[in-house]
mmCIF file of the N, C-alpha and C atoms, coordinates in Angstrom:
data_MODEL
# 
_entry.id   MODEL 
# 
loop_
_atom_site.group_PDB 
_atom_site.id 
_atom_site.type_symbol 
_atom_site.label_atom_id 
_atom_site.label_alt_id 
_atom_site.label_comp_id 
_atom_site.label_asym_id 
_atom_site.label_entity_id 
_atom_site.label_seq_id 
_atom_site.pdbx_PDB_ins_code 
_atom_site.Cartn_x 
_atom_site.Cartn_y 
_atom_site.Cartn_z 
_atom_site.occupancy 
_atom_site.B_iso_or_equiv 
_atom_site.pdbx_formal_charge 
_atom_site.auth_seq_id 
_atom_site.auth_comp_id 
_atom_site.auth_asym_id 
_atom_site.auth_atom_id 
_atom_site.pdbx_PDB_model_num 
ATOM 1   N N  . ILE A 1 1  ? 86.067 -55.012 -11.611 1.00 0.00 ? 1  ILE A N  1 
ATOM 2   C CA . ILE A 1 1  ? 86.549 -55.435 -12.910 1.00 0.00 ? 1  ILE A CA 1 
ATOM 3   C C  . ILE A 1 1  ? 85.378 -55.356 -13.883 1.00 0.00 ? 1  ILE A C  1 
ATOM 4   N N  . LEU A 1 2  ? 85.613 -54.692 -15.006 1.00 0.00 ? 2  LEU A N  1 
ATOM 5   C CA . LEU A 1 2  ? 84.578 -54.553 -16.029 1.00 0.00 ? 2  LEU A CA 1 
ATOM 6   C C  . LEU A 1 2  ? 85.143 -55.040 -17.364 1.00 0.00 ? 2  LEU A C  1 
ATOM 7   N N  . PRO A 1 3  ? 84.719 -56.232 -17.803 1.00 0.00 ? 3  PRO A N  1 
ATOM 8   C CA . PRO A 1 3  ? 85.216 -56.748 -19.077 1.00 0.00 ? 3  PRO A CA 1 
ATOM 9   C C  . PRO A 1 3  ? 84.209 -56.511 -20.204 1.00 0.00 ? 3  PRO A C  1 
ATOM 10  N N  . ALA A 1 4  ? 84.704 -56.471 -21.416 1.00 0.00 ? 4  ALA A N  1 
ATOM 11  C CA . ALA A 1 4  ? 83.873 -56.486 -22.621 1.00 0.00 ? 4  ALA A CA 1 
ATOM 12  C C  . ALA A 1 4  ? 84.327 -57.691 -23.432 1.00 0.00 ? 4  ALA A C  1 
ATOM 13  N N  . LEU A 1 5  ? 83.384 -58.538 -23.774 1.00 0.00 ? 5  LEU A N  1 
ATOM 14  C CA . LEU A 1 5  ? 83.705 -59.796 -24.442 1.00 0.00 ? 5  LEU A CA 1 
ATOM 15  C C  . LEU A 1 5  ? 83.077 -59.859 -25.821 1.00 0.00 ? 5  LEU A C  1 
ATOM 16  N N  . SER A 1 6  ? 83.706 -60.614 -26.690 1.00 0.00 ? 6  SER A N  1 
ATOM 17  C CA . SER A 1 6  ? 83.128 -60.943 -27.988 1.00 0.00 ? 6  SER A CA 1 
ATOM 18  C C  . SER A 1 6  ? 83.121 -62.462 -28.101 1.00 0.00 ? 6  SER A C  1 
ATOM 19  N N  . LEU A 1 7  ? 82.636 -62.959 -29.204 1.00 0.00 ? 7  LEU A N  1 
ATOM 20  C CA . LEU A 1 7  ? 82.675 -64.404 -29.419 1.00 0.00 ? 7  LEU A CA 1 
ATOM 21  C C  . LEU A 1 7  ? 84.106 -64.918 -29.486 1.00 0.00 ? 7  LEU A C  1 
ATOM 22  N N  . ASP A 1 8  ? 85.041 -64.023 -29.794 1.00 0.00 ? 8  ASP A N  1 
ATOM 23  C CA . ASP A 1 8  ? 86.448 -64.403 -29.900 1.00 0.00 ? 8  ASP A CA 1 
ATOM 24  C C  . ASP A 1 8  ? 87.226 -64.215 -28.607 1.00 0.00 ? 8  ASP A C  1 
ATOM 25  N N  . GLY A 1 9  ? 86.587 -63.673 -27.572 1.00 0.00 ? 9  GLY A N  1 
ATOM 26  C CA . GLY A 1 9  ? 87.271 -63.490 -26.297 1.00 0.00 ? 9  GLY A CA 1 
ATOM 27  C C  . GLY A 1 9  ? 87.216 -62.059 -25.799 1.00 0.00 ? 9  GLY A C  1 
ATOM 28  N N  . LEU A 1 10 ? 88.189 -61.701 -24.997 1.00 0.00 ? 10 LEU A N  1 
ATOM 29  C CA . LEU A 1 10 ? 88.251 -60.396 -24.348 1.00 0.00 ? 10 LEU A CA 1 
ATOM 30  C C  . LEU A 1 10 ? 88.541 -59.293 -25.363 1.00 0.00 ? 10 LEU A C  1 
ATOM 31  N N  . VAL A 1 11 ? 87.714 -58.239 -25.349 1.00 0.00 ? 11 VAL A N  1 
ATOM 32  C CA . VAL A 1 11 ? 87.902 -57.090 -26.230 1.00 0.00 ? 11 VAL A CA 1 
ATOM 33  C C  . VAL A 1 11 ? 88.555 -55.947 -25.463 1.00 0.00 ? 11 VAL A C  1 
ATOM 34  N N  . HIS A 1 12 ? 88.055 -55.704 -24.252 1.00 0.00 ? 12 HIS A N  1 
ATOM 35  C CA . HIS A 1 12 ? 88.564 -54.598 -23.436 1.00 0.00 ? 12 HIS A CA 1 
ATOM 36  C C  . HIS A 1 12 ? 88.263 -54.918 -21.974 1.00 0.00 ? 12 HIS A C  1 
ATOM 37  N N  . ILE A 1 13 ? 89.093 -54.416 -21.084 1.00 0.00 ? 13 ILE A N  1 
ATOM 38  C CA . ILE A 1 13 ? 88.870 -54.621 -19.651 1.00 0.00 ? 13 ILE A CA 1 
ATOM 39  C C  . ILE A 1 13 ? 89.301 -53.373 -18.902 1.00 0.00 ? 13 ILE A C  1 
ATOM 40  N N  . ASP A 1 14 ? 88.609 -53.096 -17.808 1.00 0.00 ? 14 ASP A N  1 
ATOM 41  C CA . ASP A 1 14 ? 88.958 -51.965 -16.955 1.00 0.00 ? 14 ASP A CA 1 
ATOM 42  C C  . ASP A 1 14 ? 88.789 -52.399 -15.503 1.00 0.00 ? 14 ASP A C  1 
ATOM 43  N N  . ILE A 1 15 ? 89.631 -51.862 -14.655 1.00 0.00 ? 15 ILE A N  1 
ATOM 44  C CA . ILE A 1 15 ? 89.548 -52.130 -13.221 1.00 0.00 ? 15 ILE A CA 1 
ATOM 45  C C  . ILE A 1 15 ? 89.367 -50.796 -12.523 1.00 0.00 ? 15 ILE A C  1 
ATOM 46  N N  . CYS A 1 16 ? 88.347 -50.718 -11.690 1.00 0.00 ? 16 CYS A N  1 
ATOM 47  C CA . CYS A 1 16 ? 88.016 -49.480 -10.995 1.00 0.00 ? 16 CYS A CA 1 
ATOM 48  C C  . CYS A 1 16 ? 87.878 -49.788 -9.508  1.00 0.00 ? 16 CYS A C  1 
ATOM 49  N N  . GLU A 1 17 ? 88.517 -48.990 -8.683  1.00 0.00 ? 17 GLU A N  1 
ATOM 50  C CA . GLU A 1 17 ? 88.353 -49.166 -7.238  1.00 0.00 ? 17 GLU A CA 1 
ATOM 51  C C  . GLU A 1 17 ? 87.008 -48.579 -6.839  1.00 0.00 ? 17 GLU A C  1 
ATOM 52  N N  . GLY A 1 18 ? 86.185 -49.367 -6.185  1.00 0.00 ? 18 GLY A N  1 
ATOM 53  C CA . GLY A 1 18 ? 84.844 -48.921 -5.815  1.00 0.00 ? 18 GLY A CA 1 
ATOM 54  C C  . GLY A 1 18 ? 83.881 -49.138 -6.970  1.00 0.00 ? 18 GLY A C  1 
ATOM 55  N N  . ALA A 1 19 ? 82.749 -48.469 -6.891  1.00 0.00 ? 19 ALA A N  1 
ATOM 56  C CA . ALA A 1 19 ? 81.702 -48.628 -7.904  1.00 0.00 ? 19 ALA A CA 1 
ATOM 57  C C  . ALA A 1 19 ? 81.983 -47.749 -9.120  1.00 0.00 ? 19 ALA A C  1 
ATOM 58  N N  . TYR A 1 20 ? 81.517 -48.205 -10.267 1.00 0.00 ? 20 TYR A N  1 
ATOM 59  C CA . TYR A 1 20 ? 81.580 -47.369 -11.462 1.00 0.00 ? 20 TYR A CA 1 
ATOM 60  C C  . TYR A 1 20 ? 80.514 -46.295 -11.350 1.00 0.00 ? 20 TYR A C  1 
ATOM 61  N N  . ARG A 1 21 ? 80.901 -45.100 -11.664 1.00 0.00 ? 21 ARG A N  1 
ATOM 62  C CA . ARG A 1 21 ? 79.979 -43.967 -11.738 1.00 0.00 ? 21 ARG A CA 1 
ATOM 63  C C  . ARG A 1 21 ? 79.876 -43.594 -13.209 1.00 0.00 ? 21 ARG A C  1 
ATOM 64  N N  . ARG A 1 22 ? 79.003 -42.647 -13.504 1.00 0.00 ? 22 ARG A N  1 
ATOM 65  C CA . ARG A 1 22 ? 78.783 -42.274 -14.894 1.00 0.00 ? 22 ARG A CA 1 
ATOM 66  C C  . ARG A 1 22 ? 80.091 -41.881 -15.591 1.00 0.00 ? 22 ARG A C  1 
ATOM 67  N N  . LYS A 1 23 ? 80.917 -41.067 -14.947 1.00 0.00 ? 23 LYS A N  1 
ATOM 68  C CA . LYS A 1 23 ? 82.157 -40.598 -15.580 1.00 0.00 ? 23 LYS A CA 1 
ATOM 69  C C  . LYS A 1 23 ? 83.102 -41.766 -15.894 1.00 0.00 ? 23 LYS A C  1 
ATOM 70  N N  . SER A 1 24 ? 83.294 -42.661 -14.930 1.00 0.00 ? 24 SER A N  1 
ATOM 71  C CA . SER A 1 24 ? 84.208 -43.786 -15.159 1.00 0.00 ? 24 SER A CA 1 
ATOM 72  C C  . SER A 1 24 ? 83.633 -44.776 -16.172 1.00 0.00 ? 24 SER A C  1 
ATOM 73  N N  . PHE A 1 25 ? 82.306 -44.948 -16.172 1.00 0.00 ? 25 PHE A N  1 
ATOM 74  C CA . PHE A 1 25 ? 81.696 -45.851 -17.142 1.00 0.00 ? 25 PHE A CA 1 
ATOM 75  C C  . PHE A 1 25 ? 81.752 -45.258 -18.547 1.00 0.00 ? 25 PHE A C  1 
ATOM 76  N N  . LYS A 1 26 ? 81.554 -43.934 -18.662 1.00 0.00 ? 26 LYS A N  1 
ATOM 77  C CA . LYS A 1 26 ? 81.671 -43.280 -19.967 1.00 0.00 ? 26 LYS A CA 1 
ATOM 78  C C  . LYS A 1 26 ? 83.085 -43.434 -20.517 1.00 0.00 ? 26 LYS A C  1 
ATOM 79  N N  . GLN A 1 27 ? 84.083 -43.329 -19.655 1.00 0.00 ? 27 GLN A N  1 
ATOM 80  C CA . GLN A 1 27 ? 85.464 -43.514 -20.107 1.00 0.00 ? 27 GLN A CA 1 
ATOM 81  C C  . GLN A 1 27 ? 85.687 -44.948 -20.576 1.00 0.00 ? 27 GLN A C  1 
ATOM 82  N N  . PHE A 1 28 ? 85.124 -45.910 -19.835 1.00 0.00 ? 28 PHE A N  1 
ATOM 83  C CA . PHE A 1 28 ? 85.209 -47.308 -20.252 1.00 0.00 ? 28 PHE A CA 1 
ATOM 84  C C  . PHE A 1 28 ? 84.589 -47.488 -21.638 1.00 0.00 ? 28 PHE A C  1 
ATOM 85  N N  . LEU A 1 29 ? 83.386 -46.924 -21.840 1.00 0.00 ? 29 LEU A N  1 
ATOM 86  C CA . LEU A 1 29 ? 82.718 -47.050 -23.133 1.00 0.00 ? 29 LEU A CA 1 
ATOM 87  C C  . LEU A 1 29 ? 83.515 -46.390 -24.249 1.00 0.00 ? 29 LEU A C  1 
ATOM 88  N N  . CYS A 1 30 ? 84.071 -45.228 -23.968 1.00 0.00 ? 30 CYS A N  1 
ATOM 89  C CA . CYS A 1 30 ? 84.887 -44.524 -24.958 1.00 0.00 ? 30 CYS A CA 1 
ATOM 90  C C  . CYS A 1 30 ? 86.073 -45.396 -25.376 1.00 0.00 ? 30 CYS A C  1 
ATOM 91  N N  . ASP A 1 31 ? 86.757 -45.964 -24.395 1.00 0.00 ? 31 ASP A N  1 
ATOM 92  C CA . ASP A 1 31 ? 87.891 -46.849 -24.680 1.00 0.00 ? 31 ASP A CA 1 
ATOM 93  C C  . ASP A 1 31 ? 87.440 -48.095 -25.443 1.00 0.00 ? 31 ASP A C  1 
ATOM 94  N N  . LEU A 1 32 ? 86.306 -48.663 -25.035 1.00 0.00 ? 32 LEU A N  1 
ATOM 95  C CA . LEU A 1 32 ? 85.771 -49.846 -25.709 1.00 0.00 ? 32 LEU A CA 1 
ATOM 96  C C  . LEU A 1 32 ? 85.422 -49.533 -27.157 1.00 0.00 ? 32 LEU A C  1 
ATOM 97  N N  . LEU A 1 33 ? 84.731 -48.425 -27.390 1.00 0.00 ? 33 LEU A N  1 
ATOM 98  C CA . LEU A 1 33 ? 84.342 -48.068 -28.753 1.00 0.00 ? 33 LEU A CA 1 
ATOM 99  C C  . LEU A 1 33 ? 85.561 -47.810 -29.627 1.00 0.00 ? 33 LEU A C  1 
ATOM 100 N N  . ASN A 1 34 ? 86.627 -47.261 -29.046 1.00 0.00 ? 34 ASN A N  1 
ATOM 101 C CA . ASN A 1 34 ? 87.870 -47.095 -29.805 1.00 0.00 ? 34 ASN A CA 1 
ATOM 102 C C  . ASN A 1 34 ? 88.461 -48.446 -30.187 1.00 0.00 ? 34 ASN A C  1 
ATOM 103 N N  . GLU A 1 35 ? 88.379 -49.417 -29.279 1.00 0.00 ? 35 GLU A N  1 
ATOM 104 C CA . GLU A 1 35 ? 88.859 -50.774 -29.580 1.00 0.00 ? 35 GLU A CA 1 
ATOM 105 C C  . GLU A 1 35 ? 88.007 -51.428 -30.671 1.00 0.00 ? 35 GLU A C  1 
ATOM 106 N N  . MET A 1 36 ? 86.693 -51.163 -30.632 1.00 0.00 ? 36 MET A N  1 
ATOM 107 C CA . MET A 1 36 ? 85.765 -51.768 -31.582 1.00 0.00 ? 36 MET A CA 1 
ATOM 108 C C  . MET A 1 36 ? 85.733 -51.035 -32.914 1.00 0.00 ? 36 MET A C  1 
ATOM 109 N N  . ASN A 1 37 ? 86.298 -49.846 -32.983 1.00 0.00 ? 37 ASN A N  1 
ATOM 110 C CA . ASN A 1 37 ? 86.161 -48.974 -34.146 1.00 0.00 ? 37 ASN A CA 1 
ATOM 111 C C  . ASN A 1 37 ? 86.360 -49.665 -35.491 1.00 0.00 ? 37 ASN A C  1 
ATOM 112 N N  . PRO A 1 38 ? 87.365 -50.500 -35.679 1.00 0.00 ? 38 PRO A N  1 
ATOM 113 C CA . PRO A 1 38 ? 87.519 -51.128 -36.995 1.00 0.00 ? 38 PRO A CA 1 
ATOM 114 C C  . PRO A 1 38 ? 86.355 -52.043 -37.368 1.00 0.00 ? 38 PRO A C  1 
ATOM 115 N N  . PHE A 1 39 ? 85.620 -52.517 -36.369 1.00 0.00 ? 39 PHE A N  1 
ATOM 116 C CA . PHE A 1 39 ? 84.566 -53.497 -36.618 1.00 0.00 ? 39 PHE A CA 1 
ATOM 117 C C  . PHE A 1 39 ? 83.169 -52.949 -36.363 1.00 0.00 ? 39 PHE A C  1 
ATOM 118 N N  . LEU A 1 40 ? 83.086 -51.766 -35.777 1.00 0.00 ? 40 LEU A N  1 
ATOM 119 C CA . LEU A 1 40 ? 81.787 -51.213 -35.403 1.00 0.00 ? 40 LEU A CA 1 
ATOM 120 C C  . LEU A 1 40 ? 80.924 -51.041 -36.642 1.00 0.00 ? 40 LEU A C  1 
ATOM 121 N N  . GLY A 1 41 ? 79.739 -51.548 -36.595 1.00 0.00 ? 41 GLY A N  1 
ATOM 122 C CA . GLY A 1 41 ? 78.853 -51.441 -37.736 1.00 0.00 ? 41 GLY A CA 1 
ATOM 123 C C  . GLY A 1 41 ? 77.467 -51.919 -37.387 1.00 0.00 ? 41 GLY A C  1 
ATOM 124 N N  . PRO A 1 42 ? 76.623 -52.111 -38.384 1.00 0.00 ? 42 PRO A N  1 
ATOM 125 C CA . PRO A 1 42 ? 75.233 -52.478 -38.127 1.00 0.00 ? 42 PRO A CA 1 
ATOM 126 C C  . PRO A 1 42 ? 75.072 -53.819 -37.424 1.00 0.00 ? 42 PRO A C  1 
ATOM 127 N N  . ASN A 1 43 ? 76.047 -54.687 -37.490 1.00 0.00 ? 43 ASN A N  1 
ATOM 128 C CA . ASN A 1 43 ? 75.940 -55.991 -36.829 1.00 0.00 ? 43 ASN A CA 1 
ATOM 129 C C  . ASN A 1 43 ? 76.598 -56.024 -35.459 1.00 0.00 ? 43 ASN A C  1 
ATOM 130 N N  . SER A 1 44 ? 77.080 -54.881 -34.978 1.00 0.00 ? 44 SER A N  1 
ATOM 131 C CA . SER A 1 44 ? 77.693 -54.812 -33.648 1.00 0.00 ? 44 SER A CA 1 
ATOM 132 C C  . SER A 1 44 ? 76.608 -54.608 -32.601 1.00 0.00 ? 44 SER A C  1 
ATOM 133 N N  . VAL A 1 45 ? 76.757 -55.291 -31.481 1.00 0.00 ? 45 VAL A N  1 
ATOM 134 C CA . VAL A 1 45 ? 75.774 -55.205 -30.400 1.00 0.00 ? 45 VAL A CA 1 
ATOM 135 C C  . VAL A 1 45 ? 76.520 -54.998 -29.090 1.00 0.00 ? 45 VAL A C  1 
ATOM 136 N N  . ILE A 1 46 ? 76.068 -54.026 -28.316 1.00 0.00 ? 46 ILE A N  1 
ATOM 137 C CA . ILE A 1 46 ? 76.582 -53.824 -26.962 1.00 0.00 ? 46 ILE A CA 1 
ATOM 138 C C  . ILE A 1 46 ? 75.426 -54.101 -26.022 1.00 0.00 ? 46 ILE A C  1 
ATOM 139 N N  . ILE A 1 47 ? 75.608 -55.037 -25.123 1.00 0.00 ? 47 ILE A N  1 
ATOM 140 C CA . ILE A 1 47 ? 74.555 -55.430 -24.185 1.00 0.00 ? 47 ILE A CA 1 
ATOM 141 C C  . ILE A 1 47 ? 74.886 -54.853 -22.817 1.00 0.00 ? 47 ILE A C  1 
ATOM 142 N N  . LEU A 1 48 ? 73.939 -54.102 -22.267 1.00 0.00 ? 48 LEU A N  1 
ATOM 143 C CA . LEU A 1 48 ? 74.075 -53.515 -20.934 1.00 0.00 ? 48 LEU A CA 1 
ATOM 144 C C  . LEU A 1 48 ? 72.963 -54.065 -20.058 1.00 0.00 ? 48 LEU A C  1 
ATOM 145 N N  . ASP A 1 49 ? 73.247 -54.237 -18.770 1.00 0.00 ? 49 ASP A N  1 
ATOM 146 C CA . ASP A 1 49 ? 72.181 -54.682 -17.879 1.00 0.00 ? 49 ASP A CA 1 
ATOM 147 C C  . ASP A 1 49 ? 71.358 -53.473 -17.432 1.00 0.00 ? 49 ASP A C  1 
ATOM 148 N N  . ASN A 1 50 ? 70.603 -53.609 -16.393 1.00 0.00 ? 50 ASN A N  1 
ATOM 149 C CA . ASN A 1 50 ? 69.615 -52.605 -16.012 1.00 0.00 ? 50 ASN A CA 1 
ATOM 150 C C  . ASN A 1 50 ? 70.111 -51.633 -14.941 1.00 0.00 ? 50 ASN A C  1 
ATOM 151 N N  . VAL A 1 51 ? 71.419 -51.473 -14.802 1.00 0.00 ? 51 VAL A N  1 
ATOM 152 C CA . VAL A 1 51 ? 71.982 -50.540 -13.823 1.00 0.00 ? 51 VAL A CA 1 
ATOM 153 C C  . VAL A 1 51 ? 71.589 -49.111 -14.207 1.00 0.00 ? 51 VAL A C  1 
ATOM 154 N N  . ALA A 1 52 ? 71.345 -48.262 -13.228 1.00 0.00 ? 52 ALA A N  1 
ATOM 155 C CA . ALA A 1 52 ? 70.860 -46.901 -13.473 1.00 0.00 ? 52 ALA A CA 1 
ATOM 156 C C  . ALA A 1 52 ? 71.768 -46.097 -14.406 1.00 0.00 ? 52 ALA A C  1 
ATOM 157 N N  . ILE A 1 53 ? 73.098 -46.217 -14.275 1.00 0.00 ? 53 ILE A N  1 
ATOM 158 C CA . ILE A 1 53 ? 73.978 -45.414 -15.138 1.00 0.00 ? 53 ILE A CA 1 
ATOM 159 C C  . ILE A 1 53 ? 73.859 -45.821 -16.606 1.00 0.00 ? 53 ILE A C  1 
ATOM 160 N N  . HIS A 1 54 ? 73.432 -47.034 -16.883 1.00 0.00 ? 54 HIS A N  1 
ATOM 161 C CA . HIS A 1 54 ? 73.260 -47.470 -18.269 1.00 0.00 ? 54 HIS A CA 1 
ATOM 162 C C  . HIS A 1 54 ? 72.076 -46.777 -18.924 1.00 0.00 ? 54 HIS A C  1 
ATOM 163 N N  . LYS A 1 55 ? 71.157 -46.232 -18.141 1.00 0.00 ? 55 LYS A N  1 
ATOM 164 C CA . LYS A 1 55 ? 69.943 -45.602 -18.664 1.00 0.00 ? 55 LYS A CA 1 
ATOM 165 C C  . LYS A 1 55 ? 70.102 -44.103 -18.891 1.00 0.00 ? 55 LYS A C  1 
ATOM 166 N N  . HIS A 1 56 ? 71.220 -43.531 -18.489 1.00 0.00 ? 56 HIS A N  1 
ATOM 167 C CA . HIS A 1 56 ? 71.422 -42.087 -18.640 1.00 0.00 ? 56 HIS A CA 1 
ATOM 168 C C  . HIS A 1 56 ? 71.538 -41.744 -20.125 1.00 0.00 ? 56 HIS A C  1 
ATOM 169 N N  . HIS A 1 57 ? 70.948 -40.613 -20.517 1.00 0.00 ? 57 HIS A N  1 
ATOM 170 C CA . HIS A 1 57 ? 70.910 -40.239 -21.936 1.00 0.00 ? 57 HIS A CA 1 
ATOM 171 C C  . HIS A 1 57 ? 72.302 -40.138 -22.557 1.00 0.00 ? 57 HIS A C  1 
ATOM 172 N N  . SER A 1 58 ? 73.298 -39.715 -21.793 1.00 0.00 ? 58 SER A N  1 
ATOM 173 C CA . SER A 1 58 ? 74.646 -39.593 -22.360 1.00 0.00 ? 58 SER A CA 1 
ATOM 174 C C  . SER A 1 58 ? 75.242 -40.965 -22.682 1.00 0.00 ? 58 SER A C  1 
ATOM 175 N N  . ILE A 1 59 ? 74.928 -41.960 -21.863 1.00 0.00 ? 59 ILE A N  1 
ATOM 176 C CA . ILE A 1 59 ? 75.406 -43.327 -22.114 1.00 0.00 ? 59 ILE A CA 1 
ATOM 177 C C  . ILE A 1 59 ? 74.666 -43.919 -23.311 1.00 0.00 ? 59 ILE A C  1 
ATOM 178 N N  . ILE A 1 60 ? 73.359 -43.746 -23.333 1.00 0.00 ? 60 ILE A N  1 
ATOM 179 C CA . ILE A 1 60 ? 72.547 -44.268 -24.439 1.00 0.00 ? 60 ILE A CA 1 
ATOM 180 C C  . ILE A 1 60 ? 73.016 -43.679 -25.764 1.00 0.00 ? 60 ILE A C  1 
ATOM 181 N N  . ASN A 1 61 ? 73.294 -42.377 -25.783 1.00 0.00 ? 61 ASN A N  1 
ATOM 182 C CA . ASN A 1 61 ? 73.757 -41.732 -27.017 1.00 0.00 ? 61 ASN A CA 1 
ATOM 183 C C  . ASN A 1 61 ? 75.109 -42.264 -27.471 1.00 0.00 ? 61 ASN A C  1 
ATOM 184 N N  . MET A 1 62 ? 75.956 -42.655 -26.541 1.00 0.00 ? 62 MET A N  1 
ATOM 185 C CA . MET A 1 62 ? 77.274 -43.184 -26.916 1.00 0.00 ? 62 MET A CA 1 
ATOM 186 C C  . MET A 1 62 ? 77.164 -44.516 -27.649 1.00 0.00 ? 62 MET A C  1 
ATOM 187 N N  . VAL A 1 63 ? 76.198 -45.337 -27.269 1.00 0.00 ? 63 VAL A N  1 
ATOM 188 C CA . VAL A 1 63 ? 76.114 -46.686 -27.839 1.00 0.00 ? 63 VAL A CA 1 
ATOM 189 C C  . VAL A 1 63 ? 75.107 -46.805 -28.981 1.00 0.00 ? 63 VAL A C  1 
ATOM 190 N N  . LYS A 1 64 ? 74.452 -45.724 -29.324 1.00 0.00 ? 64 LYS A N  1 
ATOM 191 C CA . LYS A 1 64 ? 73.505 -45.774 -30.457 1.00 0.00 ? 64 LYS A CA 1 
ATOM 192 C C  . LYS A 1 64 ? 74.234 -45.913 -31.758 1.00 0.00 ? 64 LYS A C  1 
# 
Protein backbone atom coordinates (compact mmCIF):
# COMPACT_ATOMS: atom_id res chain seq x y z
CA ILE A 1 0.00 0.00 0.00
CA LEU A 2 1.41 3.37 -1.03
CA PRO A 3 -0.49 6.42 0.23
CA ALA A 4 0.06 10.12 -0.46
CA LEU A 5 -1.14 12.39 2.31
CA SER A 6 -1.71 16.09 2.77
CA LEU A 7 -2.61 18.08 5.84
CA ASP A 8 -6.23 17.52 4.81
CA GLY A 9 -5.94 13.74 4.53
CA LEU A 10 -5.53 11.16 1.79
CA VAL A 11 -4.66 12.55 -1.66
CA HIS A 12 -3.94 9.35 -3.57
CA ILE A 13 -3.40 5.67 -2.80
CA ASP A 14 -2.12 2.68 -4.75
CA ILE A 15 -1.90 -1.01 -3.92
CA CYS A 16 0.79 -3.10 -5.57
CA GLU A 17 1.38 -6.82 -5.13
CA GLY A 18 5.04 -7.26 -4.20
CA ALA A 19 7.59 -4.47 -4.16
CA TYR A 20 7.29 -1.24 -6.10
CA ARG A 21 9.71 -1.05 -8.98
CA ARG A 22 10.63 2.03 -10.97
CA LYS A 23 7.82 1.52 -13.53
CA SER A 24 5.08 1.04 -10.93
CA PHE A 25 6.38 3.91 -8.79
CA LYS A 26 6.54 6.22 -11.83
CA GLN A 27 2.90 5.37 -12.56
CA PHE A 28 2.01 6.14 -8.95
CA LEU A 29 3.77 9.51 -9.21
CA CYS A 30 2.09 10.29 -12.52
CA ASP A 31 -1.33 9.56 -11.00
CA LEU A 32 -0.45 11.55 -7.87
CA LEU A 33 0.73 14.57 -9.86
CA ASN A 34 -2.50 14.48 -11.87
CA GLU A 35 -4.44 14.54 -8.59
CA MET A 36 -2.29 17.43 -7.33
CA ASN A 37 -2.40 19.35 -10.62
CA PRO A 38 -4.92 22.01 -9.53
CA PHE A 39 -2.78 22.80 -6.49
CA LEU A 40 0.74 22.06 -7.71
CA GLY A 41 2.90 25.10 -7.28
CA PRO A 42 5.88 26.60 -5.50
CA ASN A 43 4.49 25.70 -2.07
CA SER A 44 3.89 22.03 -2.93
CA VAL A 45 6.28 19.51 -1.38
CA ILE A 46 6.68 15.82 -2.14
CA ILE A 47 8.71 13.96 0.48
CA LEU A 48 10.42 10.71 -0.51
CA ASP A 49 12.51 8.49 1.72
CA ASN A 50 15.92 7.10 0.79
CA VAL A 51 14.79 4.07 -1.27
CA ALA A 52 16.97 3.50 -4.36
CA ILE A 53 14.14 4.02 -6.88
CA HIS A 54 13.52 7.50 -5.45
CA LYS A 55 17.07 8.49 -6.49
CA HIS A 56 16.72 7.55 -10.17
CA HIS A 57 17.01 10.55 -12.50
CA SER A 58 13.63 9.85 -14.12
CA ILE A 59 11.89 9.96 -10.72
CA ILE A 60 13.77 13.09 -9.64
CA ASN A 61 12.82 14.83 -12.89
CA MET A 62 9.14 14.01 -12.35
CA VAL A 63 9.00 15.72 -8.96
CA LYS A 64 11.12 18.78 -9.75
